[in-house]
Every structure is written in structure tokens, then in C-alpha cells.
C-alpha positions in Angstrom: 99.5 124.6 77.2 102.6 125.3 75.4 103.9 122.2 73.1 106.7 120.7 75.2 110.0 120.0 73.1 112.7 118.1 75.0 115.6 115.7 73.7 113.4 112.6 74.3 110.7 114.0 71.9 107.6 116.1 72.3 104.3 116.3 74.3 101.3 118.3 74.9 97.6 118.3 75.2 95.5 117.4 72.2 93.3 120.2 70.8 94.5 123.4 70.0 96.8 125.3 67.6 100.0 124.6 66.2 102.7 125.5 68.8 100.3 125.5 71.7 99.3 121.9 71.8 100.2 118.6 70.2 98.8 118.5 66.4 98.9 116.1 63.8 101.3 118.8 62.0 103.7 118.5 65.0 103.7 114.6 64.9 104.5 114.7 61.2 107.4 117.1 61.5 108.9 115.2 64.7 108.3 111.7 63.0 109.8 113.0 59.8 112.8 114.8 61.5 113.3 111.1 63.2 113.6 109.6 59.9 116.2 112.3 58.7 118.2 111.0 61.7 117.8 107.3 60.6 118.9 108.4 57.1 122.0 110.1 58.1 122.8 107.1 60.4 122.1 104.4 57.8 122.7 105.9 54.3 121.1 103.7 51.7 119.4 101.4 54.2 115.7 100.8 54.2 115.1 101.3 57.8 112.6 99.7 60.1 111.0 101.3 63.4 108.4 99.7 65.8 105.6 102.0 66.9 103.6 100.9 70.0 101.1 103.1 72.1 99.1 103.3 75.3 95.5 103.1 75.4 94.8 107.1 75.4 91.9 108.6 73.5 93.9 110.0 71.0 96.3 107.2 70.5 94.7 105.7 67.3 95.0 109.2 65.5 98.4 109.9 66.8 99.3 106.3 65.6 97.8 106.7 62.2 99.7 110.0 61.8 103.2 108.5 63.0 102.9 105.4 60.8 101.7 107.3 57.6 104.6 109.5 58.0 107.3 106.9 58.6 105.9 105.1 55.4 105.9 108.2 53.4 109.5 108.4 54.2 110.4 105.3 52.9 110.6 103.5 56.7 109.1 100.1 57.1 106.8 100.0 60.3 106.2 97.2 62.7 102.9 98.1 64.4 103.1 96.7 68.2 99.4 98.4 68.5 98.4 98.7 72.4 101.8 97.8 73.8 103.5 99.4 77.1 106.7 101.3 76.8 108.8 98.4 78.3 107.1 96.2 75.7 107.9 98.4 72.9 111.4 99.1 73.9 111.8 95.1 74.0 110.2 94.9 70.6 112.8 97.1 68.9 115.6 94.6 70.4 113.8 91.3 69.2 112.9 92.9 65.6 116.4 94.2 65.4 114.8 97.3 64.3 116.8 100.7 64.0 114.4 102.3 66.2 111.2 102.6 67.8 108.5 105.6 68.6 106.1 105.1 72.0 102.9 107.0 71.9 102.4 107.9 75.6 102.4 110.8 77.8 103.2 108.3 80.7 101.7 109.6 83.9 100.0 112.8 82.6 96.3 113.3 82.3 94.1 111.9 79.5 94.2 115.0 77.4 97.8 114.6 77.0 100.0 112.6 74.5 103.7 112.4 73.5 106.0 110.9 71.1 108.9 109.2 73.0 111.8 108.4 70.6 114.3 105.3 70.8 117.5 104.3 69.2 118.2 100.7 67.9 118.9 99.5 71.5 115.6 100.2 72.6 116.7 102.8 74.6 115.7 107.0 74.8 117.8 109.1 72.6 120.9 110.7 74.2 120.8 114.4 74.6 123.3 115.0 71.9 120.9 112.9 69.6 117.9 114.6 70.9 119.2 118.1 70.2 120.0 117.1 66.5 116.7 115.9 65.8 115.2 119.0 67.5 117.3 120.9 64.8 116.2 118.8 62.0 112.5 119.4 63.0 113.2 123.4 63.4 114.7 123.4 59.7 112.1 121.1 58.2 115.1 119.0 56.9 112.8 116.2 55.7 112.8 113.8 52.7 109.8 112.1 51.5 110.0 109.2 49.0 108.4 108.5 45.6 105.3 106.1 45.3 107.7 102.8 44.5 109.9 103.6 47.5 106.9 103.8 50.2 107.5 101.8 53.5 105.4 99.0 54.4 103.6 98.2 57.5 103.0 95.0 59.5 101.1 94.7 62.9 102.7 92.4 65.5 101.7 91.7 69.3 105.0 91.7 71.6 103.3 91.2 74.9 103.6 87.7 75.4 107.1 87.5 73.9 108.0 90.3 76.5 106.4 88.4 79.6 107.9 85.3 78.5 111.3 87.0 78.8 110.4 88.3 82.1 109.6 84.8 83.4 112.4 83.1 81.9 114.8 85.3 83.7 116.8 83.2 86.4 116.1 85.6 89.3 112.3 85.4 89.1 111.3 82.2 91.1 108.0 81.3 89.6 107.7 78.2 92.0 108.2 80.1 95.3 105.5 83.0 94.2 103.2 80.3 93.0 103.6 78.6 96.6 103.3 81.8 98.3 99.6 81.9 97.1 99.4 85.7 96.8 96.4 87.8 96.1 96.7 91.2 94.5 94.3 94.3 93.7 95.6 95.4 90.5 94.9 99.0 89.4 96.0 99.7 85.8 94.4 103.1 85.3 92.1 102.1 82.1 95.1 101.6 80.0 97.4 98.9 78.4 98.3 97.3 81.8 94.9 96.5 82.5 94.9 93.6 79.8 98.8 92.7 80.1 99.7 92.7 83.7 96.9 90.2 84.6 98.7 87.8 81.9 102.0 87.9 84.1 100.2 87.8 87.3 98.3 84.6 86.3 101.6 82.9 85.1 103.1 83.9 88.4 100.1 81.9 90.1 99.0 85.2 91.6 95.1 85.8 92.3 94.4 89.1 90.3 91.6 91.1 91.4 91.0 93.9 88.7 90.2 97.6 89.3 90.0 100.0 86.2 91.6 97.6 84.2 89.2 98.2 80.8 91.7 99.9 78.4 89.5 102.5 77.5 92.0 105.5 77.8 89.2 107.3 80.0 91.3 107.3 83.2 89.2 106.9 86.3 91.6 108.8 88.3 94.6 111.0 88.0 97.1 108.4 86.3 100.1 109.4 88.2 100.5 106.5 90.9 100.7 108.4 93.8 99.0 107.7 97.2 96.5 110.6 97.1 95.4 109.2 93.5 95.0 105.6 94.6 92.6 105.7 97.6 90.5 103.3 95.6 92.9 100.8 95.7 93.9 101.2 99.1 90.1 100.6 99.9 90.1 97.5 97.4 93.1 95.9 99.2 91.6 96.1 102.7 87.9 95.2 101.1 89.1 92.3 99.6 91.6 91.2 102.5 94.3 90.9 99.9 98.0 90.4 100.2 98.8 93.7 98.0 97.9 96.5 95.8 99.6 97.0 92.6 99.4 100.3 90.6 101.1 100.8 87.1 100.8 104.2 85.2 99.2 104.2 81.7 102.5 102.9 79.7 103.4 100.3 82.5 106.7 101.7 83.3 106.1 102.8 86.8 105.2 100.6 89.5 103.9 101.3 93.0 102.6 98.6 95.7 100.2 99.0 98.7 100.8 96.9 101.7 98.0 94.4 103.0 96.7 97.0 105.4 95.9 99.4 102.6 98.9 101.7 103.5 101.5 102.6 100.6 104.7 100.4 100.5 106.2 103.6 99.3 107.0 104.4 95.5 110.7 105.4 96.6 111.0 101.7 97.9 109.9 99.8 95.0 113.2 100.0 93.6 115.0 99.4 96.9 113.1 96.1 97.6 113.9 94.9 94.0 117.6 95.9 94.4 118.1 94.4 97.7 116.7 90.9 96.2 119.1 91.4 92.9 122.1 92.2 95.3 121.6 88.9 97.0 121.5 86.8 94.0 123.8 88.9 91.5 125.8 91.4 93.4 127.2 94.4 91.6 127.0 98.1 91.3 123.6 100.2 91.6 122.3 103.4 90.1 119.2 105.7 90.6 119.1 109.4 89.8 120.0 112.0 92.4 116.2 112.7 93.6 115.9 109.2 94.9 116.0 108.0 98.5 119.3 107.1 100.1 118.0 103.7 101.0 119.3 102.4 97.8 122.9 103.4 98.6 122.3 101.8 102.3 121.3 98.4 100.9 124.0 98.4 98.2 126.9 99.4 100.6 125.2 96.8 103.0 126.0 93.9 100.3 129.4 95.3 99.8 128.8 96.8 96.6 129.2 100.5 95.3 126.4 102.8 94.4 126.5 105.5 91.8 124.2 108.8 91.4 123.0 109.9 87.8 121.4 113.1 86.7 117.4 113.1 86.8 116.1 111.4 83.6 115.8 107.8 82.7 118.5 108.3 79.8 120.8 109.5 82.2 120.2 106.8 84.5 120.7 104.0 81.8 124.1 105.6 80.6 125.6 105.8 84.0 124.3 102.0 84.3 125.9 101.2 81.2 129.2 103.1 82.2 129.6 101.0 85.7 128.1 97.8 84.5 125.4 97.9 87.4 123.0 95.1 88.0 120.0 97.1 88.8 119.1 100.7 88.7 116.1 103.1 88.2 114.2 105.8 89.6 112.5 106.7 92.9 109.3 107.0 91.1 108.8 103.5 91.0 111.1 103.1 87.9 112.9 99.7 87.9 115.4 98.9 85.0 117.0 95.6 85.2 119.9 95.5 82.4 119.7 91.7 82.3 116.5 92.0 80.5 117.0 95.4 79.0 118.0 99.0 79.7 114.1 100.6 80.4 112.0 101.1 83.1 109.8 98.0 83.4 107.2 97.4 85.5 106.3 93.8 84.6 109.9 92.7 85.6 109.6 95.0 88.6 106.5 93.0 89.8 108.3 89.5 89.0 111.2 90.4 90.9 109.3 92.1 93.9 107.4 89.0 94.2 110.0 86.8 94.0 111.6 88.9 97.0 108.4 88.8 99.1 108.0 85.1 98.6 111.4 84.4 99.5 111.5 86.7 102.8 108.1 84.8 103.7 107.0 88.1 105.2 103.9 90.5 104.9 104.1 93.6 103.1 104.5 95.7 105.9 106.9 93.7 107.3 109.0 94.1 104.4 108.9 97.6 104.0 109.9 98.2 107.7 112.9 95.8 107.1 114.7 98.5 104.8 116.3 101.7 106.1 113.5 104.4 106.8 113.8 107.8 105.0 111.4 110.6 104.9 111.4 112.9 101.9 110.2 116.8 101.7 109.4 118.0 98.1 109.0 121.9 97.8 109.1 124.3 94.9 110.5 127.9 95.0 108.9 130.4 93.0 111.4 132.4 90.7 109.9 135.5 88.9 113.3 136.5 87.2 114.8 133.2 85.6 118.2 134.6 85.5 118.1 134.3 89.2 118.0 130.4 89.3 121.7 129.9 88.4 122.7 132.6 90.9 120.7 130.9 93.6 122.2 127.3 92.7 125.5 128.7 92.6 125.4 130.6 95.9 124.0 127.4 97.6 127.0 125.4 96.2 129.3 127.9 97.7 127.4 128.2 100.9 127.9 124.3 101.2 131.5 124.0 99.7 132.7 122.1 102.7 130.2 119.1 101.9 131.6 118.6 98.4 128.3 119.4 96.5 127.3 117.3 93.8 126.6 119.2 90.6 125.8 116.9 87.8 122.2 117.8 88.0 121.6 121.6 90.0 123.2 121.0 93.3 123.0 118.2 95.7 124.4 118.5 99.3 125.0 115.2 101.3 125.0 115.5 105.1 126.7 112.4 105.7 126.5 112.4 110.0 122.8 113.2 109.6 122.2 110.7 106.8 120.3 113.4 104.9 120.5 115.2 101.8 119.2 118.5 99.8 118.9 118.7 96.1 117.9 121.9 94.2 117.5 121.7 90.3 115.5 124.2 88.1 112.5 122.9 86.4 112.6 122.9 82.3 109.1 123.9 82.1 108.3 126.1 84.8 110.0 129.2 86.6 110.5 127.4 89.6 113.4 125.6 91.8 112.7 122.1 92.9 113.8 121.3 96.1 113.7 117.9 97.8 115.3 117.0 100.9 115.7 113.5 102.7 116.2 112.6 106.1 115.7 109.7 108.9 112.2 111.8 110.2 109.9 113.6 108.4 110.6 116.6 110.9 114.2 116.5 109.9 113.4 116.5 106.1 111.3 119.6 106.8 113.6 121.5 109.0 116.5 121.1 106.3 114.0 122.1 103.6 113.4 125.4 105.6 116.7 126.0 106.0 117.5 125.7 102.2 114.6 127.7 101.3 115.5 130.6 103.6 118.8 130.7 102.1 117.3 130.7 98.4 114.9 133.3 99.5 117.7 135.7 100.9 119.4 135.4 97.6 116.1 136.3 95.7 115.4 139.2 97.9 119.1 140.6 97.8 
């Protein structure tokens, strides 16, 4: 597997040769390049960086390499230890640090790891900043300090401070949640959420039945929180007659729920449910990426507010949220961004707001799910042997649907208002494919729309 370099950092599998995997040499190069960025931004300043990691098997090795490199560049380190992505982001804010590095490959399997890079706001680097950092790494533009100027390292746990900040938010109704007497099964996929999410649930008065909560890093199943990977959670919910199932990914920034009957609440609807609650209490704009369900737009407009789309990628969503002053936003993959706390996907905040909503509504999970506009997504991929054809296909599709004013901020998205459906095509950054997502009020309509778009794309490929 080739090392993947992007604007937000680097990721790859552990074990292999330089350029083919994420090696210690790669970690040193990109950490040193990150320090070059700090040196340019803050000339003459002794900078401070927070480092946090999930429970992956390679986490300790990578932590030692990254922290050692930061110190060798004269940067002080606040080691947050085993810490979720949102906790590390919060730590940057709490410490008034100059940046942060998160060691996690998010939902990728156990052999993967990554360096994800944060700015002084605890947010991911912009495309422009990321491009400059990649340039520093490529040129090996590094400066290492002498022995008298080495950075220092301190260890500090930010989990309780983060959870307390979640509980202190005025929209989190602790009393209502406690009175509801919820029982939840938690699948934390053998990572940091296994020890931290139960603390939040206990403080909310929720009985927590733990599943895969030992933070061994040896994941019990594929860590992406999709229904196909969570059959154990589904069975545990019905077997224990619990009110719900809760699933988080290894770094606890994505969140998925299961209903009391063991069926998925729908990862797309995590954000929809939380947003509907936030809009009731604090009306304002909402944002999600172009690949997320239309249901967020529906509940936003029903509340008399404005919905805004953003390009795929968390940093693009947060930039748009800043721009429009959004009160809630995120991604349809279960990523909830609540800016009153911080501009990052946060499963802890997502759980607290979701449970507040459920407690106020006094509904079962299935009833809450059915109360929202129902849409179905068809996800497809179109193989493209010649990468040069990709842009041609996107241009032709845009031209073919010109009457529908396609959005082109991320591939091309066509919205069919009368049918309450949409189709989005975007090229993959890592594979020679085009991703095609279509959503409609029924699965059949979504599949038919996908077939229509695929036939058009294939006619271009074969022409």
C-alpha cells in the first residue's frame, strides 16, 4: 500500500519500505516539516504542540517518534496520551497551544496509522497550509536545535476536562436524560472510546453495557461504524433489551446509533437528529458536505433557517461553518460538529445532544427515526482505466444537466427538486474511480437515478 500524503497529513500501513508504508522515517519528516511551519508562523517563539493518540497497536511507537522529533526541533510537547480526536482538538484550545498532532487512522483497519495535523484553533489545516507543509517535507526543509534548546515534554490527561465541557453546555439536559433511565450498549471497537465514553454515559445517568471496550488496539471487527460491521452490537441491544446501541470509531469522532429493535438508526441521521434538537433551542444556519443526506436541509428549512453545502472533507465543512455562522454541522458519516464547543467532529457532544433530544421527545429510537424525512442512498463506483477521462466525464455530466444548475464545488452534484433527489459524482483521490452517490425518497428511485447517471458516464468512457 502506497503512503498517502494529503493536505491533512499522512497515513499508511505499518510495516514496509519507505514510500510504501508509514515508517518512522516518514513520521520524522512530516513532524519536522510541521515544525518548520511553526517556525515560520511564530519566528523566535518557543512553540507548544499537543499530541494525542488512539489505542492502535502502533500508537506507542509512533508517539515516541513524533514526540522525539518535536523536541529535537525545539518544540515543547503536551502528551495527552490515549486521547480521542475531539479531546486532542479541545486540548489545543485548553492549553492555548500552537498546534496539535493526532495519531490515528480513524476508521481504517488495525494495520493503519496516520498523523493528522491541527492548527492553533484545534482545527485541521487548510488546503493551502497543508500544501506548504507537503512542500517542506519534500524539500526536507528542517531545522534541528542544539542540546540547550531541546523542547520539553509533559504528560496531561484532558478527557475529564473535555467531558465536563460537554456536560456544561446549556443544550445538554442532564436531568432529562437521567429521568429517562436509558440503557445503552456501547461498542467502542477496542480503542480509546472504551474507557472514555462510559465516563460520559455514567455522568448522564445512562446504564452502559460494554462491548469491545478494552483499549487493546486489536479491533474485534472492521472499525468503520457501518451496519455490516456491527451485527454484534445489534444482537447485544436486543439480547439485553436495551434502549439503544452506540458505536464509535477508534478515535471517537464518528457516531452511529442502533434502535431498540436492533435496526440501525442510520449513520446519516445522527447529524439530522442532533441538528433538529439544536435548531429548536438555538436557531441558525446548518452545514453538511455534498455527500450527506438531504434530510438535514429539510429539517433546517422546516425550522425557518438556511442550509449550506460544503465540499467533502471535515476542514471544508468547518470553513463553511465559520463563514456562515452555523449553529450545527457535520458529515453524513456520523460526524457531528457543534461549534459552541469546538469546530471538530465530536462523538461525545453528539451523544449528549442526541440523548437530550430523545429524552425531550419521550420517544423510542424507532419512533424518533421515523419522525424525520426519509431518504435512501445508493453508493456506487465507476471504474476509469484512463485517469484523463475523469474530468471529461464530470464536464459532460455537468453540461448534460445544465438546466438543473449543478453544484461544482466538489465534483458535480445535480439536485432534482421536484423528485426530492440528487446525484453527486466526484473523483477519488486514492483510486482510479469516480464515486457516484444518489439519494431519493425510495431505494428504487435512488437506484434508478444511479443507473441513469452511470449509463451516461459509460457512454462517455466508451466513446
